[in-house]
PAZAPA-4460 file (N, C-alpha, C; in steps of 0.05 Angstrom, whole numbers, plus 32768, in hexadecimal, padded with zeros to 4 digits):
% residues 249
    n_x    n_y    n_z   ca_x   ca_y   ca_z    c_x    c_y    c_z   seq   type   mol
   8139   7FA8   7F7F   8121   7FAA   7F90   8113   7FC4   7F8A     1      X     A
   80F9   7FC2   7F83   80E8   7FDA   7F7E   80D7   7FDE   7F97     2      X     A
   80D7   7FF7   7FA1   80C8   7FFE   7FB9   80B3   8013   7FB2     3      X     A
   809A   800C   7FB6   8084   801D   7FAD   8071   8023   7FC5     4      X     A
   806B   803D   7FC9   8059   8045   7FDE   803E   804C   7FD1     5      X     A
   8029   8041   7FDC   800E   8046   7FD2   7FFF   8056   7FE8     6      X     A
   7FF7   806E   7FE2   7FE9   8080   7FF5   7FCD   8084   7FEB     7      X     A
   7FBC   808D   7FFD   7FA0   8094   7FF6   7F90   8098   800F     8      X     A
   7F79   80A4   800C   7F66   80A8   8022   7F5D   808D   802E     9      X     A
   7F58   808D   8047   7F4E   8075   8054   7F34   806B   8048    10      X     A
   7F32   8052   8042   7F1A   8046   8036   7F19   8048   8018    11      X     A
   7F2E   8052   800B   7F2D   8056   7FEE   7F34   803D   7FDF    12      X     A
   7F3E   8028   7FED   7F44   800F   7FE0   7F62   800A   7FDC    13      X     A
   7F72   8018   7FEC   7F90   8014   7FEB   7F98   7FF7   7FF0    14      X     A
   7F8F   7FED   8007   7F98   7FD2   8010   7F8E   7FBD   7FFC    15      X     A
   7F76   7FBF   7FF3   7F6C   7FAC   7FDF   7F7C   7FAD   7FC6    16      X     A
   7F82   7FC5   7FBD   7F92   7FC8   7FA4   7FAE   7FBD   7FA8    17      X     A
   7FBB   7FC5   7FBE   7FD7   7FBC   7FC2   7FD8   7F9E   7FC6    18      X     A
   7FC6   7F92   7FD5   7FC6   7F75   7FD9   7FC2   7F67   7FBF    19      X     A
   7FB0   7F71   7FAE   7FAC   7F64   7F94   7FC4   7F66   7F82    20      X     A
   7FD2   7F7D   7F83   7FEA   7F80   7F73   8000   7F6E   7F7E    21      X     A
   8002   7F6C   7F98   8016   7F5B   7FA4   8011   7F3E   7F9C    22      X     A
   7FF8   7F35   7F9E   7FF1   7F1A   7F96   7FF7   7F14   7F79    23      X     A
   7FF1   7F27   7F68   7FF5   7F24   7F4B   8013   7F21   7F45    24      X     A
   8023   7F32   7F51   8040   7F31   7F4C   804C   7F18   7F58    25      X     A
   8042   7F0E   7F6F   804B   7EF5   7F7A   8046   7EDE   7F67    26      X     A
   802F   7EDE   7F5B   8028   7EC9   7F48   8039   7ECB   7F2E    27      X     A
   8045   7EE2   7F2A   8058   7EE6   7F13   8074   7EDE   7F1B    28      X     A
   8077   7ED4   7F33   8092   7ECB   7F3C   80A2   7EDF   7F4B    29      X     A
   8096   7EF6   7F52   80A5   7F0B   7F61   80A2   7F06   7F7F    30      X     A
   80B7   7F0C   7F8D   80B5   7F0B   7FAB   80AC   7F27   7FB4    31      X     A
   8095   7F28   7FC0   8088   7F42   7FC6   8084   7F45   7FE4    32      X     A
   808C   7F5C   7FEF   8087   7F62   800B   8073   7F79   800C    33      X     A
   805E   7F76   801C   804A   7F8B   801F   804B   7F94   803C    34      X     A
   804F   7FAE   8040   8051   7FBA   805B   803A   7FCC   8060    35      X     A
   8028   7FC4   8071   8011   7FD4   8078   8018   7FEA   808C    36      X     A
   8013   8003   8084   801A   801A   8095   8000   8028   809E    37      X     A
   7FEE   8019   80A9   7FD4   8023   80B2   7FCF   8017   80CE    38      X     A
   7FC6   8028   80E1   7FC1   801D   80FC   7FAD   8006   80FD    39      X     A
   7F9B   8004   80E9   7F88   7FEF   80E9   7F95   7FD4   80E5    40      X     A
   7FAD   7FD3   80D9   7FBD   7FBB   80D6   7FAE   7FA6   80C5    41      X     A
   7F9F   7FAE   80B1   7F91   7F9B   80A0   7F9A   7F9B   8083    42      X     A
   7FB0   7FA8   807E   7FBA   7FAA   8062   7FBE   7F8F   8055    43      X     A
   7FC9   7F7C   8063   7FD1   7F63   8057   7FBD   7F4D   805D    44      X     A
   7FA6   7F53   8069   7F93   7F3F   8071   7F89   7F2D   805A    45      X     A
   7F85   7F39   8042   7F7C   7F29   802C   7F91   7F16   8021    46      X     A
   7FAA   7F1B   8028   7FC0   7F09   8020   7FC3   7EF2   8035    47      X     A
   7FB5   7EF6   804C   7FB8   7EE2   8061   7F9D   7ED6   8069    48      X     A
   7F8C   7ED2   8055   7F73   7EC5   805A   7F5F   7ED5   806A    49      X     A
   7F63   7EEF   806B   7F51   7F00   807B   7F59   7F05   8097    50      X     A
   7F6F   7EF8   809F   7F78   7EFB   80BB   7F88   7F15   80BF    51      X     A
   7F88   7F1F   80D7   7F98   7F37   80DE   7FAC   7F2E   80F3    52      X     A
   7FC6   7F2E   80EB   7FDB   7F24   80FD   7FE5   7F3A   810F    53      X     A
   7FF7   7F33   8121   8003   7F46   8134   8014   7F5A   8125    54      X     A
   8015   7F72   812F   8024   7F88   8122   803F   7F8B   812E    55      X     A
   8051   7F99   8120   806C   7F9D   812A   806A   7FAE   8144    56      X     A
   8058   7FC2   8144   8056   7FD3   815C   804D   7FC3   8174    57      X     A
   803A   7FB1   8170   8031   7FA0   8186   8047   7F8D   8190    58      X     A
   8055   7F81   817D   806C   7F70   8184   8082   7F7F   8192    59      X     A
   8086   7F97   818A   809B   7FA8   8196   8094   7FAE   81B3    60      X     A
   807A   7FB3   81B8   8071   7FB9   81D3   8075   7FA0   81E5    61      X     A
   806F   7F89   81DA   8070   7F70   81E9   808C   7F66   81EE    62      X     A
   809D   7F68   81D9   80B7   7F5A   81DA   80CF   7F6D   81D8    63      X     A
   80CB   7F86   81D3   80E1   7F99   81D0   80F3   7F91   81B9    64      X     A
   810D   7F8F   81BE   8120   7F88   81A9   8122   7F6A   81A4    65      X     A
   8112   7F5A   81B2   8113   7F3D   81AF   8102   7F33   8198    66      X     A
   80F4   7F44   818A   80E3   7F3B   8174   80F5   7F32   815D    67      X     A
   80EC   7F1E   814E   80FB   7F13   8138   80EE   7F1A   811D    68      X     A
   80FC   7F17   8107   80F1   7F1D   80ED   80DA   7F0A   80E7    69      X     A
   80DC   7EF1   80F0   80C7   7EDE   80EB   80AD   7EE6   80F8    70      X     A
   80AF   7EF5   810E   8097   7EFF   811B   808B   7F17   810D    71      X     A
   809D   7F27   8102   8094   7F40   80F5   808A   7F3C   80D8    72      X     A
   8095   7F27   80CB   808F   7F22   80AF   8083   7F06   80AD    73      X     A
   806A   7F05   80A3   805D   7EEB   809F   8057   7EE6   8082    74      X     A
   8054   7ECD   807B   8050   7EC6   805F   8032   7EC5   8058    75      X     A
   802B   7ED1   8041   8010   7ED1   8038   800D   7EC3   801D    76      X     A
   7FF7   7EC8   8010   7FF1   7EBB   7FF6   8009   7EBC   7FE3    77      X     A
   800F   7EA5   7FD6   8023   7EA3   7FC2   803F   7EAC   7FCB    78      X     A
   8044   7EAA   7FE6   805E   7EB1   7FF0   8062   7ECE   7FF6    79      X     A
   804D   7EDE   7FF5   8050   7EFB   7FFB   8059   7EFE   8018    80      X     A
   8069   7F13   801C   8073   7F19   8037   8062   7F2F   8043    81      X     A
   8055   7F29   8059   8041   7F3C   8064   804B   7F49   807E    82      X     A
   8049   7F63   807F   8052   7F72   8097   803D   7F87   809E    83      X     A
   8037   7F8A   80B7   8025   7F9F   80C1   8033   7FB0   80D6    84      X     A
   8035   7FC9   80D0   8043   7FDB   80E4   8032   7FDE   80FD    85      X     A
   8018   7FE2   80FA   8007   7FE5   8111   8007   8002   811B    86      X     A
   7FF9   8007   8131   7FF7   8021   813C   7FED   8020   8159    87      X     A
   7FEC   8037   8166   7FE3   8038   8182   7FC5   8034   8184    88      X     A
   7FBC   802E   819C   7F9F   802D   81A1   7F94   8049   819D    89      X     A
   7F7B   804B   8194   7F6F   8066   818F   7F72   8078   81A8    90      X     A
   7F7C   8090   81A3   7F7D   80A3   81B8   7F96   80A1   81CA    91      X     A
   7FA9   808F   81C2   7FC0   808A   81D4   7FDB   8092   81C8    92      X     A
   7FDB   809C   81AF   7FF5   80A3   81A3   7FF2   80A9   8186    93      X     A
   8009   80AF   817A   800A   80B6   815D   800C   809D   814C    94      X     A
   7FFA   809B   8139   7FF9   8083   8128   8013   8082   8116    95      X     A
   801D   8099   810E   8035   8099   80FE   804D   808E   810C    96      X     A
   804D   808F   8127   8063   8084   8136   8066   8066   8132    97      X     A
   8050   8058   812D   8051   803C   8128   8060   8035   810F    98      X     A
   805D   8046   80FB   806C   8042   80E2   808A   8046   80E6    99      X     A
   8091   805A   80F5   80AD   805F   80FA   80BA   8048   8109   100      X     A
   80AC   803E   811E   80B7   8028   812D   80B9   800F   811C   101      X     A
   80A5   800A   810B   80A5   7FF2   80FA   80BC   7FF4   80E6   102      X     A
   80C0   800A   80DA   80D6   800D   80C6   80F1   800A   80D4   103      X     A
   80F4   8015   80EC   810D   8012   80FB   8112   7FF5   8101   104      X     A
   80FE   7FE6   810A   8101   7FCA   8111   8108   7FB9   80F8   105      X     A
   80FB   7FBE   80E2   8101   7FAF   80CA   811E   7FB4   80C0   106      X     A
   8126   7FCE   80C3   8142   7FD4   80BB   8156   7FC7   80CF   107      X     A
   814F   7FC8   80E8   8161   7FBD   80FD   8165   7F9F   80F8   108      X     A
   8150   7F91   80F0   8152   7F74   80EC   815A   7F6D   80CF   109      X     A
   815F   7F81   80BF   8168   7F7C   80A3   8154   7F6E   8092   110      X     A
   813B   7F76   8094   8126   7F68   8085   812A   7F66   8067   111      X     A
   8132   7F7C   805B   8136   7F7C   803E   814D   7F6A   8036   112      X     A
   8162   7F6A   8045   8179   7F59   803F   8173   7F3C   8043   113      X     A
   8163   7F36   8057   815C   7F1A   805C   8149   7F0F   8048   114      X     A
   8133   7F1D   8042   811E   7F13   8030   8123   7F19   8013   115      X     A
   8133   7F2E   800E   813A   7F36   7FF2   8121   7F37   7FE0   116      X     A
   810D   7F47   7FE8   80F5   7F49   7FD6   80FB   7F57   7FBC   117      X     A
   80ED   7F4F   7FA7   80F0   7F5D   7F8E   80E0   7F77   7F8E   118      X     A
   80CA   7F76   7F9E   80B8   7F8D   7F9F   80AF   7F91   7FBC   119      X     A
   80AF   7FAB   7FC5   80A4   7FB2   7FDF   808E   7FC6   7FDA   120      X     A
   8076   7FBF   7FE4   805F   7FD2   7FE4   805B   7FDD   8000   121      X     A
   805A   7FF7   8003   8052   8004   801B   8035   800E   8018   122      X     A
   8023   8004   8028   8007   800C   8027   8002   8020   803D   123      X     A
   7FFF   803A   8035   8000   804F   8049   7FE6   805F   804A   124      X     A
   7FDC   8062   8062   7FC4   8074   8066   7FCC   8090   805F   125      X     A
   7FBD   809D   804E   7FC5   80B8   8044   7FB4   80CF   804D   126      X     A
   7FA2   80CA   8060   7F92   80E1   806A   7FA3   80F7   8076   127      X     A
   7FB9   80EE   8083   7FCB   8101   8090   7FE7   80FB   8085   128      X     A
   7FF3   810F   8078   800E   810B   806C   8022   811B   807D   129      X     A
   8029   810F   8094   803B   811C   80A6   8049   8107   80B7   130      X     A
   805E   810F   80C6   806B   80FC   80D8   8071   80E2   80CC   131      X     A
   806A   80CC   80DB   8070   80B1   80D2   8064   80AA   80B8   132      X     A
   804D   80B7   80B1   8040   80B0   8098   8050   80B8   807F   133      X     A
   8064   80CA   8083   8076   80D1   806C   808D   80BE   806A   134      X     A
   8091   80AC   807D   80A9   809A   807D   80AC   808C   8063   135      X     A
   8097   807F   8058   809B   8070   803F   80A4   8081   8027   136      X     A
   809F   809C   8029   80A7   80AE   8013   80C5   80B4   8015   137      X     A
   80D1   80B0   802C   80EC   80BA   8030   8101   80AA   8021   138      X     A
   8118   80B7   801D   812E   80AA   800F   8136   8090   801C   139      X     A
   813A   807B   800C   8141   8061   8016   812A   804E   8019   140      X     A
   8112   8059   8018   80F9   8049   8019   80ED   8048   7FFD   141      X     A
   80D7   8055   7FF8   80CA   8052   7FDE   80D9   8060   7FC8   142      X     A
   80D8   8054   7FB0   80E3   8061   7F98   80CE   8073   7F8C   143      X     A
   80B4   806B   7F8F   809F   807B   7F83   8086   8079   7F95   144      X     A
   8075   808E   7F93   805C   808E   7FA2   8045   808F   7F8D   145      X     A
   8032   807D   7F91   801A   807E   7F81   8002   8084   7F93   146      X     A
   7FF0   8094   7F89   7FDA   809D   7F99   7FC0   8091   7F8E   147      X     A
   7FB1   8084   7F9F   7F97   8078   7F97   7F80   808C   7F9E   148      X     A
   7F6E   808F   7F8B   7F57   80A0   7F91   7F3F   8097   7F80   149      X     A
   7F28   809F   7F88   7F10   809D   7F78   7F0A   80B9   7F6E   150      X     A
   7EF2   80BC   7F62   7EEA   80D7   7F5A   7EDA   80E6   7F6F   151      X     A
   7ED8   80D9   7F87   7EC9   80E6   7F9D   7ED9   80FE   7FA7   152      X     A
   7ECC   8113   7FAF   7ED9   812C   7FB6   7EED   8129   7FCD   153      X     A
   7EE6   811B   7FE2   7EF9   8118   7FF9   7F11   8107   7FF1   154      X     A
   7F0D   80F3   7FE0   7F24   80E3   7FD7   7F36   80F4   7FC5   155      X     A
   7F2B   8105   7FB4   7F3A   8117   7FA3   7F4A   812A   7FB4   156      X     A
   7F3D   8135   7FC8   7F4A   8148   7FDA   7F62   813B   7FE8   157      X     A
   7F5E   8123   7FF3   7F74   8115   8000   7F8B   810F   7FEC   158      X     A
   7F83   8106   7FD4   7F98   8100   7FC0   7FA8   8118   7FB9   159      X     A
   7F9B   812F   7FB7   7FA9   8148   7FB0   7FBD   814F   7FC7   160      X     A
   7FB5   814C   7FE0   7FC6   8151   7FF6   7FDF   813F   7FF6   161      X     A
   7FDA   8125   7FF0   7FF0   8112   7FEF   8003   811A   7FD8   162      X     A
   7FF8   811F   7FC1   8009   8126   7FAA   8019   8140   7FB0   163      X     A
   800D   8153   7FBE   801A   816C   7FC5   8032   8166   7FD8   164      X     A
   802D   8153   7FEB   8042   814C   7FFE   805A   813F   7FEF   165      X     A
   8054   812D   7FDD   8069   811F   7FCD   8079   8134   7FBD   166      X     A
   806A   8146   7FB1   8077   815B   7FA2   8089   816D   7FB3   167      X     A
   8080   8173   7FCB   8090   8184   7FDD   80A9   8175   7FE7   168      X     A
   80A6   815B   7FED   80BC   814C   7FF8   80D0   8143   7FE4   169      X     A
   80C8   8142   7FCA   80D9   8135   7FB6   80F4   8143   7FB4   170      X     A
   80F5   815D   7FB8   810E   816B   7FB7   8122   8164   7FCD   171      X     A
   8118   8156   7FE2   8129   814E   7FF8   8133   8131   7FF4   172      X     A
   812F   8126   7FDC   8138   810B   7FD7   8123   80F6   7FDD   173      X     A
   810B   80FF   7FE1   80F5   80EC   7FE6   80EC   80DF   7FCC   174      X     A
   80D9   80CC   7FCE   80CF   80BE   7FB6   80C1   80D1   7FA3   175      X     A
   80C1   80CA   7F8A   80B2   80D9   7F76   8095   80D1   7F75   176      X     A
   8084   80E2   7F6A   8068   80DB   7F65   8067   80CA   7F4C   177      X     A
   805E   80B1   7F4F   805D   809F   7F37   8045   80A3   7F27   178      X     A
   802E   80A8   7F34   8015   80AC   7F25   7FFD   80A9   7F36   179      X     A
   7FE6   80AA   7F2A   7FCC   80A8   7F38   7FBE   808E   7F2F   180      X     A
   7FB3   807F   7F42   7FA3   8068   7F3C   7F86   806F   7F42   181      X     A
   7F75   806B   7F2E   7F58   8071   7F31   7F4A   8057   7F39   182      X     A
   7F3F   8057   7F51   7F2F   8040   7F5B   7F12   804A   7F5A   183      X     A
   7F04   8043   7F45   7EEA   804F   7F3E   7ED4   8049   7F52   184      X     A
   7EC4   805D   7F57   7EAC   805B   7F67   7E93   8063   7F58   185      X     A
   7E97   8067   7F3E   7E81   806E   7F2B   7E72   8087   7F33   186      X     A
   7E81   809C   7F3A   7E74   80B6   7F40   7E76   80C7   7F27   187      X     A
   7E67   80DD   7F27   7E66   80EF   7F10   7E82   80FB   7F0A   188      X     A
   7E88   80FC   7EF0   7EA1   8109   7EE7   7EBA   80FC   7EF3   189      X     A
   7EB9   80E3   7EFA   7ECE   80D6   7F0A   7EE9   80D7   7EFB   190      X     A
   7EEA   80CD   7EE3   7F02   80CD   7ED3   7F0C   80E9   7ECE   191      X     A
   7EFA   80FB   7EC7   7F02   8116   7EC1   7F0F   8124   7ED9   192      X     A
   7F03   8120   7EF1   7F0E   812C   7F09   7F2A   8121   7F10   193      X     A
   7F2E   8107   7F0C   7F48   80FC   7F13   7F5D   8103   7EFE   194      X     A
   7F54   8106   7EE5   7F66   8110   7ED0   7F6F   812C   7ED7   195      X     A
   7F5D   813D   7EE1   7F64   8158   7EE9   7F78   8158   7F00   196      X     A
   7F74   8146   7F13   7F86   8143   7F29   7FA2   813C   7F1F   197      X     A
   7FA4   8128   7F0E   7FBE   8120   7F03   7FCC   8136   7EF4   198      X     A
   7FBC   8145   7EE5   7FC8   815C   7ED6   7FD3   8171   7EE9   199      X     A
   7FC5   8176   7EFF   7FCD   818A   7F12   7FE9   8184   7F1E   200      X     A
   7FF0   816A   7F1F   8009   8162   7F2B   801C   8156   7F16   201      X     A
   8017   815D   7EFD   8029   8155   7EE7   802F   8137   7EE7   202      X     A
   801A   8127   7EEC   801D   810A   7EEB   8006   80FF   7EDB   203      X     A
   8002   80E5   7EDC   7FEE   80D8   7ECC   7FDF   80C3   7EDC   204      X     A
   7FCA   80B9   7ED0   7FBB   80A3   7EDC   7FC9   8089   7ED4   205      X     A
   7FD4   807B   7EE8   7FE3   8063   7EE2   7FD1   804B   7EDC   206      X     A
   7FBA   804A   7EE9   7FA7   8035   7EE4   7F8C   803B   7EEE   207      X     A
   7F78   802D   7EE3   7F5C   8032   7EEB   7F50   8017   7EF3   208      X     A
   7F45   8016   7F0C   7F39   7FFE   7F16   7F1B   8003   7F17   209      X     A
   7F0D   7FF3   7F07   7EF0   7FF6   7F05   7EE3   7FEB   7F1F   210      X     A
   7ECD   7FF7   7F27   7EBE   7FED   7F3E   7EB3   7FD1   7F37   211      X     A
   7EB7   7FBD   7F48   7EAF   7FA2   7F42   7EA5   7F94   7F5C   212      X     A
   7E8F   7F85   7F5A   7E86   7F75   7F71   7E98   7F5E   7F78   213      X     A
   7EAA   7F57   7F65   7EBC   7F41   7F6B   7ECF   7F48   7F82   214      X     A
   7ED6   7F62   7F84   7EE8   7F6A   7F99   7EDD   7F64   7FB5   215      X     A
   7EC4   7F6B   7FB9   7EB7   7F66   7FD3   7EB3   7F48   7FD7   216      X     A
   7EAC   7F3A   7FC1   7EA7   7F1D   7FC3   7EC1   7F0E   7FCB   217      X     A
   7ED7   7F16   7FC0   7EF1   7F0A   7FC7   7EF8   7F11   7FE4   218      X     A
   7EF3   7F2A   7FEC   7EFA   7F32   8007   7EEA   7F22   801C   219      X     A
   7ED1   7F1C   8015   7EC1   7F0B   8027   7ECD   7EF0   802C   220      X     A
   7EDD   7EE7   8018   7EEB   7ECD   801A   7F06   7ED0   8027   221      X     A
   7F0D   7EE9   802E   7F27   7EEF   803A   7F3D   7EEC   8025   222      X     A
   7F37   7EF3   800C   7F4A   7EF0   7FF6   7F4B   7F09   7FE4   223      X     A
   7F60   7F0C   7FD5   7F61   7F20   7FC0   7F51   7F15   7FA8   224      X     A
   7F4A   7F27   7F96   7F3D   7F1F   7F7D   7F51   7F0E   7F6D   225      X     A
   7F6B   7F15   7F6F   7F80   7F06   7F61   7F80   7EE8   7F69   226      X     A
   7F7B   7EE3   7F83   7F7A   7EC8   7F8D   7F5F   7EBA   7F88   227      X     A
   7F4A   7EC8   7F8E   7F2F   7EBC   7F8D   7F25   7EB9   7F70   228      X     A
   7F2C   7ECC   7F5F   7F22   7ECC   7F43   7F39   7ED2   7F30   229      X     A
   7F4D   7EC0   7F2F   7F66   7EC6   7F20   7F62   7ECA   7F02   230      X     A
   7F4D   7EC0   7EF7   7F49   7EC2   7EDA   7F36   7ED9   7ED2   231      X     A
   7F2E   7EE9   7EE6   7F1B   7EFF   7EE2   7F29   7F17   7ED5   232      X     A
   7F19   7F27   7EC7   7F24   7F40   7EBC   7F2F   7F52   7ED2   233      X     A
   7F22   7F52   7EEA   7F2B   7F62   7F00   7F47   7F5A   7F09   234      X     A
   7F4D   7F40   7F0A   7F68   7F37   7F12   7F7C   7F40   7EFE   235      X     A
   7F75   7F40   7EE5   7F88   7F49   7ED0   7F8E   7F67   7ED3   236      X     A
   7F7A   7F77   7EDA   7F7E   7F93   7EDF   7F93   7F98   7EF4   237      X     A
   7F91   7F89   7F0B   7FA4   7F8D   7F20   7FC0   7F84   7F17   238      X     A
   7FC1   7F6E   7F08   7FDB   7F64   7EFF   7FE8   7F79   7EEC   239      X     A
   7FD9   7F83   7ED9   7FE4   7F97   7EC7   7FEC   7FB1   7ED5   240      X     A
   7FDD   7FB9   7EE9   7FE4   7FD1   7EF8   7FFE   7FCD   7F07   241      X     A
   8001   7FB5   7F14   8019   7FB0   7F22   8032   7FAF   7F10   242      X     A
   802F   7FA3   7EF9   8045   7FA1   7EE6   804C   7FBC   7EDB   243      X     A
   8038   7FCD   7ED7   803E   7FE8   7ECD   804C   7FF9   7EE2   244      X     A
   8044   7FF6   7EFB   8051   8005   7F10   806F   7FFC   7F13   245      X     A
   8073   7FE2   7F11   808F   7FD8   7F13   80A0   7FE3   7EFC   246      X     A
   8094   7FE4   7EE4   80A3   7FEE   7ECD   80AA   800C   7ED0   247      X     A
   8097   801B   7EDC   809C   8038   7EDE   80AE   8040   7EF6   248      X     A
   80AD   8031   7F0B   80BB   8038   7F24   80D9   8039   7F20   249      X     A
***
């Protein structure tokens, strides 16, 4: 089982990228689990026809210890296993706490042993790298962390903070930094700036995703590009990226 955490600034395209990679690997015959670690709980929506299901945190509030794995884990496109950690209502608590509760519940119910996924993707909001948001980096969870960024200054800044956190935690047995994924927004010096970022942290650019209208068109259908346009060059990019990450992790 390969366990990969994908971090990045909010709105940078983490969930779209992870869902497309999950769909691509599922079509290759892999059993893939995607765990959304964002209070918005929309990480797996493109794998589930655009719907947003109940979160582990919501279920925990409603049912306590009586929640079942079938309620926490739902099936999406091509048999993908979809999980949403969830978070508190705005202004009512720490969003990272939702991740901690979700991981505890999944462990308590033996999710990995029951489903035996080949690949687990953690889709993690990376604006704040503290508390529960570091959970996927910790020993026993992710084997490697990949950071998604564009060449926009705020995205680069967030990516640098995430990479710095991974570097700081790695000595404690946390996950290694696997590389940088460039999700292009066609800004000036984009590739050059991301290459500089990778060099600063002794890593490399694992993959480059070109800006494409197909991504938005597929999302309007509640689908990944992999599902909506399986023969497109964009779908192949996601497939190759996923396979490369699996090979490196």
